[in-house]
DRENDREN-122674 format. One line per 2 residues: number of its first residue (from 1); for each residue x, y, z of C-alpha. Coordinates in Angstrom, 1 decimal, decimal comma, m for minus. Example, Ala and Ser with C-alpha at 12.3 -4.5 7.8 and 13.67 -1.06 7.14 Angstrom:
// residues 2
1	12,3/m4,5/7,8 ~ 13,7/m1,1/7,1
//
This chain:
// residues 511
1	0,0/0,0/0,0 ~ 1,4/3,5/m0,8
3	2,8/5,5/2,1 ~ 4,3/8,9/2,6
5	7,3/10,0/4,8 ~ 7,2/13,2/6,7
7	10,3/14,4/8,5 ~ 9,9/16,9/11,3
9	13,1/18,3/12,9 ~ 12,6/20,4/15,9
11	15,1/22,1/18,3 ~ 15,7/19,0/20,4
13	14,2/16,1/18,5 ~ 14,2/15,0/14,9
15	11,5/12,6/13,7 ~ 10,6/10,4/10,8
17	6,9/9,6/10,5 ~ 5,4/7,2/8,0
19	1,7/7,6/7,0 ~ m0,7/5,6/4,9
21	m2,3/7,7/2,3 ~ m5,5/7,8/4,3
23	m3,5/9,7/7,1 ~ m3,1/6,7/9,4
25	0,3/6,8/11,1 ~ 2,3/3,6/10,4
27	5,6/4,3/12,3 ~ 7,4/7,1/14,0
29	11,0/7,1/15,0 ~ 12,8/9,8/17,0
31	16,3/10,9/17,8 ~ 17,5/13,6/20,1
33	19,7/16,2/18,7 ~ 22,0/18,0/21,0
35	22,4/21,8/21,3 ~ 25,5/23,6/22,4
37	25,5/26,9/24,2 ~ 29,2/27,9/24,0
39	28,4/31,4/25,3 ~ 25,3/33,1/26,7
41	22,7/33,7/23,9 ~ 24,6/31,4/21,5
43	22,4/28,4/20,7 ~ 24,0/26,1/18,1
45	24,0/22,5/16,7 ~ 26,3/20,4/14,6
47	24,7/20,1/11,2 ~ 26,3/16,7/10,4
49	25,0/15,3/13,7 ~ 21,5/16,5/12,8
51	21,6/14,6/9,5 ~ 23,1/11,5/11,1
53	20,2/11,5/13,7 ~ 17,6/12,1/11,0
55	19,0/9,3/8,8 ~ 18,9/6,9/11,8
57	15,3/7,9/12,5 ~ 14,3/7,3/8,9
59	15,9/3,8/8,9 ~ 14,2/2,9/12,2
61	10,8/4,1/10,9 ~ 11,1/1,9/7,9
63	12,1/m1,1/10,1 ~ 9,2/m0,5/12,5
65	6,7/m0,3/9,6 ~ 7,6/m3,7/8,4
67	6,9/m2,5/4,9 ~ 9,3/m2,3/1,9
69	10,8/1,1/1,4 ~ 9,5/1,0/m2,2
71	6,0/1,6/m0,8 ~ 7,1/5,2/0,1
73	5,9/7,3/m2,8 ~ 7,2/10,7/m1,7
75	9,1/12,5/1,1 ~ 9,0/16,0/2,5
77	10,7/17,7/5,4 ~ 9,6/20,4/7,8
79	11,7/21,9/10,6 ~ 12,1/24,8/12,9
81	12,1/28,1/11,1 ~ 14,5/31,0/11,3
83	18,1/30,5/12,5 ~ 20,6/29,8/9,7
85	22,4/26,8/8,3 ~ 25,4/28,0/6,3
87	27,3/26,1/3,6 ~ 30,6/26,9/1,9
89	31,3/26,6/m1,8 ~ 31,9/22,8/m1,4
91	28,4/22,6/0,1 ~ 29,8/21,7/3,5
93	28,7/23,2/6,8 ~ 30,3/26,5/7,5
95	30,5/26,1/11,3 ~ 27,6/25,1/13,5
97	24,0/26,1/12,7 ~ 22,6/28,9/14,7
99	19,2/27,9/16,0 ~ 16,0/29,9/16,4
101	16,6/30,1/20,1 ~ 19,9/32,0/19,4
103	19,8/35,7/20,6 ~ 23,4/36,8/20,0
105	22,2/39,4/17,6 ~ 20,2/41,3/20,2
107	22,4/44,5/20,0 ~ 22,0/44,5/16,2
109	18,3/44,3/16,4 ~ 18,2/47,0/19,1
111	20,2/49,3/16,8 ~ 17,8/48,6/13,9
113	14,9/49,4/16,1 ~ 16,5/52,7/17,1
115	17,7/53,9/13,7 ~ 14,5/53,2/11,7
117	15,7/50,0/9,9 ~ 13,1/47,9/11,6
119	10,3/50,1/10,6 ~ 11,5/50,2/7,0
121	11,7/46,4/7,1 ~ 8,1/46,1/8,3
123	6,9/48,2/5,3 ~ 9,1/46,4/2,8
125	9,2/42,7/4,0 ~ 6,1/42,6/6,2
127	8,0/41,8/9,4 ~ 10,3/43,4/11,9
129	13,7/41,8/12,2 ~ 14,1/39,8/15,4
131	17,1/38,2/17,1 ~ 17,0/34,8/15,4
133	15,9/36,0/12,0 ~ 18,4/35,2/9,2
135	18,9/38,9/8,6 ~ 20,0/39,5/12,2
137	22,2/36,4/12,5 ~ 23,9/37,0/9,1
139	24,6/40,6/10,1 ~ 26,1/39,3/13,3
141	28,4/37,0/11,4 ~ 29,3/39,9/9,0
143	30,3/42,1/12,0 ~ 31,9/39,5/14,3
145	33,2/36,7/12,0 ~ 34,1/38,4/8,7
147	36,3/35,5/7,5 ~ 33,4/33,1/7,9
149	31,0/35,6/6,2 ~ 33,1/35,8/3,1
151	32,9/32,0/2,7 ~ 29,1/31,8/2,7
153	27,9/30,2/m0,5 ~ 24,5/29,0/0,6
155	22,1/30,3/3,3 ~ 19,7/27,5/4,2
157	17,1/26,7/6,8 ~ 17,0/23,5/8,9
159	14,6/21,6/6,6 ~ 16,5/22,8/3,5
161	19,7/21,3/4,9 ~ 17,9/18,0/5,3
163	16,5/18,3/1,8 ~ 20,1/18,8/0,6
165	21,2/15,7/2,5 ~ 18,5/13,6/0,9
167	18,8/14,8/m2,6 ~ 22,0/16,8/m3,1
169	19,9/19,8/m4,4 ~ 19,9/23,3/m3,0
171	16,7/25,2/m2,5 ~ 13,9/26,5/m0,3
173	10,1/26,7/m0,4 ~ 8,0/29,9/m0,4
175	7,3/29,8/3,3 ~ 10,9/29,5/4,3
177	12,2/32,0/1,7 ~ 10,1/34,8/3,3
179	11,8/34,8/6,7 ~ 13,8/38,0/6,0
181	14,5/38,9/2,4 ~ 11,3/38,9/0,3
183	9,1/41,9/m0,7 ~ 5,8/41,3/1,1
185	3,8/42,4/m1,9 ~ 5,6/40,6/m4,7
187	6,4/37,6/m2,5 ~ 9,8/37,3/m4,2
189	13,4/38,0/m3,0 ~ 14,1/41,7/m2,8
191	17,5/43,4/m3,5 ~ 16,1/46,4/m1,4
193	15,8/44,1/1,6 ~ 19,3/42,9/1,3
195	20,6/46,5/1,0 ~ 18,5/47,6/4,0
197	20,4/45,1/6,2 ~ 23,8/45,7/4,5
199	23,8/42,1/3,3 ~ 24,1/42,5/m0,5
201	27,2/40,3/m0,5 ~ 25,2/37,2/0,2
203	22,4/37,8/m2,4 ~ 23,7/35,0/m4,6
205	23,7/32,7/m1,6 ~ 20,0/32,8/m1,2
207	18,4/29,5/m2,3 ~ 16,1/29,1/m5,4
209	12,5/28,9/m4,4 ~ 9,9/26,2/m5,1
211	6,4/25,4/m4,0 ~ 6,1/23,2/m0,9
213	4,4/20,5/m2,9 ~ 6,8/20,6/m5,9
215	9,2/17,7/m6,5 ~ 12,7/19,2/m6,2
217	14,9/16,1/m6,1 ~ 15,2/12,4/m5,5
219	16,8/10,2/m2,9 ~ 20,4/9,6/m3,8
221	22,1/6,2/m3,9 ~ 24,3/7,1/m0,9
223	21,2/8,1/1,1 ~ 19,4/4,9/0,1
225	22,3/2,8/1,4 ~ 22,4/4,7/4,6
227	18,7/4,9/5,4 ~ 17,1/2,0/3,6
229	15,0/4,3/1,5 ~ 14,6/3,4/m2,2
231	16,9/5,3/m4,5 ~ 15,0/7,8/m6,6
233	12,1/8,3/m4,2 ~ 10,7/11,8/m5,0
235	11,3/14,6/m2,4 ~ 9,2/17,8/m2,4
237	10,4/21,2/m1,2 ~ 8,6/20,9/2,2
239	7,7/23,9/4,4 ~ 8,3/25,8/7,6
241	7,1/23,9/10,6 ~ 4,6/26,6/11,7
243	2,8/26,3/8,5 ~ 3,2/22,5/8,4
245	1,7/22,2/11,9 ~ m1,3/24,3/11,0
247	m1,9/22,4/7,8 ~ m1,6/19,1/9,7
249	m4,5/20,0/12,0 ~ m6,7/21,6/9,3
251	m5,9/25,1/10,6 ~ m4,1/26,6/7,6
253	m7,0/28,6/6,3 ~ m8,8/31,9/6,8
255	m11,3/32,3/9,6 ~ m9,2/30,2/12,1
257	m6,2/31,0/14,3 ~ m3,8/28,1/14,5
259	m1,9/27,9/17,8 ~ 1,2/25,8/18,1
261	2,3/25,4/21,7 ~ 5,8/24,2/21,0
263	9,3/25,6/21,8 ~ 7,9/28,8/20,3
265	4,6/30,5/21,0 ~ 3,2/30,3/17,5
267	m0,1/31,9/16,5 ~ m1,0/32,3/12,8
269	m3,9/32,9/10,5 ~ m4,1/33,0/6,7
271	m5,1/36,0/4,5 ~ m5,5/36,6/0,8
273	m3,9/40,0/0,9 ~ m0,8/41,3/2,7
275	m1,7/43,1/6,0 ~ 1,4/44,6/7,7
277	1,8/45,4/11,4 ~ 4,8/45,3/13,7
279	3,0/42,8/16,0 ~ 3,1/40,0/13,5
281	5,1/38,6/10,6 ~ 3,3/38,8/7,2
283	5,0/35,9/5,3 ~ 4,4/33,9/2,2
285	1,7/31,3/2,4 ~ 2,1/27,9/0,6
287	0,7/29,2/m2,7 ~ 1,0/32,5/m4,5
289	m1,5/35,2/m3,4 ~ m1,8/33,7/0,1
291	m0,1/35,2/3,2 ~ 0,7/33,6/6,5
293	0,3/36,0/9,3 ~ 2,3/34,9/12,3
295	2,6/36,4/15,8 ~ 5,3/34,6/17,7
297	7,8/34,6/20,6 ~ 10,2/32,0/21,9
299	8,1/31,7/25,0 ~ 5,9/28,6/25,0
301	6,5/25,0/26,1 ~ 10,3/25,3/26,2
303	9,6/26,8/29,6 ~ 7,6/23,7/30,7
305	10,4/21,4/29,4 ~ 13,0/23,4/31,3
307	10,9/23,1/34,5 ~ 10,6/19,3/34,0
309	14,3/19,0/33,3 ~ 15,6/21,0/36,2
311	13,0/20,3/38,9 ~ 11,5/16,9/38,1
313	14,6/14,8/37,5 ~ 13,4/12,0/39,9
315	10,1/11,8/38,1 ~ 11,8/11,7/34,8
317	13,9/8,7/35,9 ~ 10,8/7,0/37,3
319	8,9/7,6/34,1 ~ 11,7/6,2/32,0
321	12,1/3,1/34,2 ~ 8,4/2,3/34,0
323	7,8/3,3/30,4 ~ 5,3/5,9/31,5
325	5,0/9,5/30,1 ~ 6,4/12,1/32,4
327	3,4/14,2/31,5 ~ 1,0/11,5/32,6
329	2,9/11,0/35,8 ~ 2,6/14,7/36,7
331	m0,9/15,1/35,5 ~ m2,6/14,5/38,9
333	m0,3/17,0/40,6 ~ m1,1/19,6/38,0
335	m4,8/18,9/38,0 ~ m4,9/19,2/41,8
337	m3,2/22,6/41,6 ~ m5,8/23,8/39,0
339	m8,5/22,8/41,5 ~ m7,4/25,2/44,3
341	m6,9/29,0/44,4 ~ m3,4/30,3/43,7
343	m1,7/33,6/43,6 ~ 1,3/32,2/41,7
345	2,0/33,7/38,2 ~ 4,8/33,0/35,8
347	6,2/34,9/32,9 ~ 7,6/32,3/30,5
349	10,5/34,3/29,2 ~ 13,4/31,9/29,7
351	14,4/32,1/26,0 ~ 12,7/35,3/24,8
353	9,5/37,2/25,0 ~ 7,2/39,7/23,2
355	8,8/42,4/25,4 ~ 12,3/42,4/23,9
357	15,4/40,4/24,2 ~ 16,3/41,7/27,7
359	13,2/40,2/29,3 ~ 13,6/37,3/31,6
361	11,4/34,7/33,2 ~ 10,1/34,9/36,8
363	7,5/33,8/39,3 ~ 5,3/36,3/41,1
365	2,9/35,8/44,0 ~ 4,7/32,7/45,4
367	4,2/31,9/49,0 ~ 5,7/29,3/51,4
369	2,5/27,3/51,1 ~ 2,9/26,8/47,4
371	4,2/23,5/46,0 ~ 5,6/22,3/42,8
373	2,2/21,7/41,4 ~ 1,3/25,3/41,9
375	4,4/26,3/40,1 ~ 3,7/23,9/37,2
377	0,2/25,4/37,0 ~ 1,6/28,9/36,9
379	4,1/27,9/34,1 ~ 1,3/26,4/32,0
381	m1,0/29,4/32,6 ~ 1,8/31,7/31,7
383	2,4/29,9/28,5 ~ m1,3/30,3/27,6
385	m1,3/34,0/28,5 ~ 1,7/34,6/26,4
387	m0,1/33,0/23,5 ~ m3,0/35,3/24,2
389	m0,8/38,4/23,7 ~ m0,2/37,3/20,2
391	m3,8/36,1/19,5 ~ m5,1/39,5/20,7
393	m2,8/41,2/18,3 ~ m4,0/39,1/15,4
395	m7,6/39,7/16,4 ~ m7,0/43,4/15,7
397	m6,2/42,6/12,0 ~ m8,1/39,5/11,1
399	m11,4/37,9/11,6 ~ m11,5/34,5/13,2
401	m13,8/32,8/15,7 ~ m12,1/29,5/16,5
403	m8,6/28,3/17,4 ~ m6,9/25,1/16,4
405	m4,4/24,0/19,1 ~ m1,5/21,6/18,6
407	1,6/20,8/20,5 ~ 2,5/18,2/23,1
409	0,6/19,9/26,0 ~ m2,6/20,0/23,9
411	m3,1/16,3/24,4 ~ m4,1/17,0/28,0
413	m7,9/18,0/28,0 ~ m7,4/20,2/31,1
415	m4,7/22,2/29,3 ~ m6,9/22,6/26,1
417	m9,8/23,8/28,3 ~ m7,5/26,2/30,0
419	m6,4/27,7/26,7 ~ m10,1/28,1/25,7
421	m10,8/29,9/29,0 ~ m7,7/32,2/28,7
423	m8,3/33,1/25,1 ~ m12,1/33,3/25,3
425	m12,3/31,3/22,1 ~ m13,5/27,8/21,2
427	m10,3/25,7/21,0 ~ m10,3/22,6/18,8
429	m7,7/19,8/19,2 ~ m7,4/17,1/16,5
431	m6,2/13,6/17,2 ~ m3,0/14,2/15,3
433	0,1/13,3/17,2 ~ 2,6/14,4/14,5
435	0,8/17,4/13,0 ~ 3,9/19,0/11,4
437	5,1/15,7/9,9 ~ 1,6/15,1/8,5
439	1,5/18,6/7,1 ~ 4,8/17,8/5,3
441	3,4/14,5/4,2 ~ 0,3/16,2/2,7
443	2,7/18,3/0,5 ~ 4,7/15,3/m0,4
445	1,5/13,4/m1,4 ~ 0,2/16,3/m3,4
447	3,5/16,6/m5,2 ~ 3,2/13,1/m6,7
449	m0,5/13,2/m7,3 ~ m1,7/11,1/m4,4
451	m3,8/14,1/m3,3 ~ m5,5/16,8/m5,4
453	m3,6/19,5/m3,5 ~ m1,9/20,1/m0,1
455	m5,3/21,0/1,5 ~ m6,9/17,6/0,5
457	m6,6/16,0/3,9 ~ m8,1/12,5/3,5
459	m9,1/12,2/7,1 ~ m12,5/13,0/8,5
461	m11,4/15,9/10,8 ~ m14,8/16,2/12,5
463	m14,4/12,6/13,8 ~ m10,9/13,1/15,2
465	m11,5/16,5/16,8 ~ m12,7/17,7/20,1
467	m13,7/21,3/20,9 ~ m13,4/23,0/24,3
469	m15,6/26,0/24,7 ~ m14,7/28,8/27,2
471	m16,4/28,6/30,5 ~ m17,8/32,1/31,4
473	m16,8/31,9/35,1 ~ m13,3/30,7/34,4
475	m12,9/33,1/31,6 ~ m13,7/36,0/33,9
477	m11,2/34,6/36,4 ~ m8,5/34,4/33,8
479	m9,3/37,9/32,5 ~ m8,2/39,2/35,9
481	m5,1/37,1/36,0 ~ m4,2/38,0/32,5
483	m4,5/41,7/33,3 ~ m2,2/41,3/36,2
485	0,2/39,2/34,0 ~ 0,4/42,1/31,5
487	0,7/44,8/34,2 ~ 3,6/43,0/35,9
489	5,3/42,7/32,5 ~ 4,8/46,4/31,7
491	6,3/47,3/35,2 ~ 9,3/45,0/34,6
493	10,1/46,3/31,1 ~ 12,4/49,1/32,3
495	14,0/46,7/34,9 ~ 14,8/43,8/32,7
497	17,7/45,5/30,9 ~ 19,2/46,3/34,3
499	18,9/42,7/35,3 ~ 20,5/41,6/32,1
501	23,5/43,8/32,7 ~ 24,2/42,0/36,0
503	25,9/39,2/34,0 ~ 28,4/41,6/32,6
505	29,0/43,5/35,8 ~ 29,5/40,5/38,1
507	33,0/40,2/39,4 ~ 34,9/37,0/40,1
509	33,4/34,7/42,7 ~ 34,8/35,1/46,2
511	37,6/32,7/47,0
//
């Protein structure tokens, strides 16, 4: 029976997911991919390690499936957006990749905000530059590593590096191409955007652009030997994981806001005309004449993962030993905390925020009577409230009356209900464990004619969805908490830069 392979490479895990053409998952294999933080705000990864891990995941998924690799009719990759993966003129990695959690370019972005560059960028490209945007990171390399900058031959994203590894072809898709250097109106690369950032020198290094569902290459003989894939299997261009996740849950369409609670707080809606505002990115949609309006910050479930890693080590070990999910193990503790009053609030700004690069995370309202469950509840509520900041911004520009929620925490019905109560919107969760990989698979299938187009999801979405409607009493309660959440953030805004400077002003430790 024909199948499709979707590859989804995030910031910590890379996955290979095989699907039947009716959307039924056949096999999923995962590999962790390490990050390195050689200095504060520098978040990197080894590009060859990423490909090795992905190749291993592909091979395992094929083994698990028990099916011949020749059944796989097409492949597409999706991955974290932004950041940069640089290649030299031999198509070899030019140092480690800089990930979308990297914020080393903060001073450059601050300067652009002060000198008017950012406002010009919004008008021209539909988005303000941010610390992990390709424009900002490339400007940092230009200013701080000029020898490396002169060797840049190809500027790729994560998924386009994986596409190169699979097919030995260089390129990007429309969604990924628009992360820094396209004209928001023409949707094509813009020389004016490169000049605006002083990056004309790398204009020729920008990859050629294809549609997400366009076949752009085929699995090479070397990759076939390494992974077990059939040589010559078609590979389509793939797409940015934000768009892929929305597509995978039926949320990449006008009238809906798709919410991806992942490492980033992602909130997006589709329009058929460009609408520009500094509070969201107006980027290319999958097809010409369609725009993908995305309000984001690196302030979602990475905070929850950090809390589990740092403060729940014993539970992690117990969960691994018993084969139980850490989330299931902690669910009773979290649900008990939701059932009692709490003054604890958390601003989920461990890796970034909507309030600028200097903002940092913190609890407020903690008392000696609070326990870990209360803190976990505050972390989860803080994540939802940060999503609301972005959803409220999009509500000012676009009409939608329903949210589609995806991400690991959405599997917990109590969390999905909490999102509905915080947002004041019906929140629908589909039974799609690998939404981004399935979104990529839809593009792969469309590229070889298995589907009429990328929107032709063969599943009955109504049957695999559940909708949480806001409870009026809880929504009023969260309205008060959200107001306080925003007031505290506003009060902290002038203090966060002073806190950030403490790292530079600290002297050597005593003794």
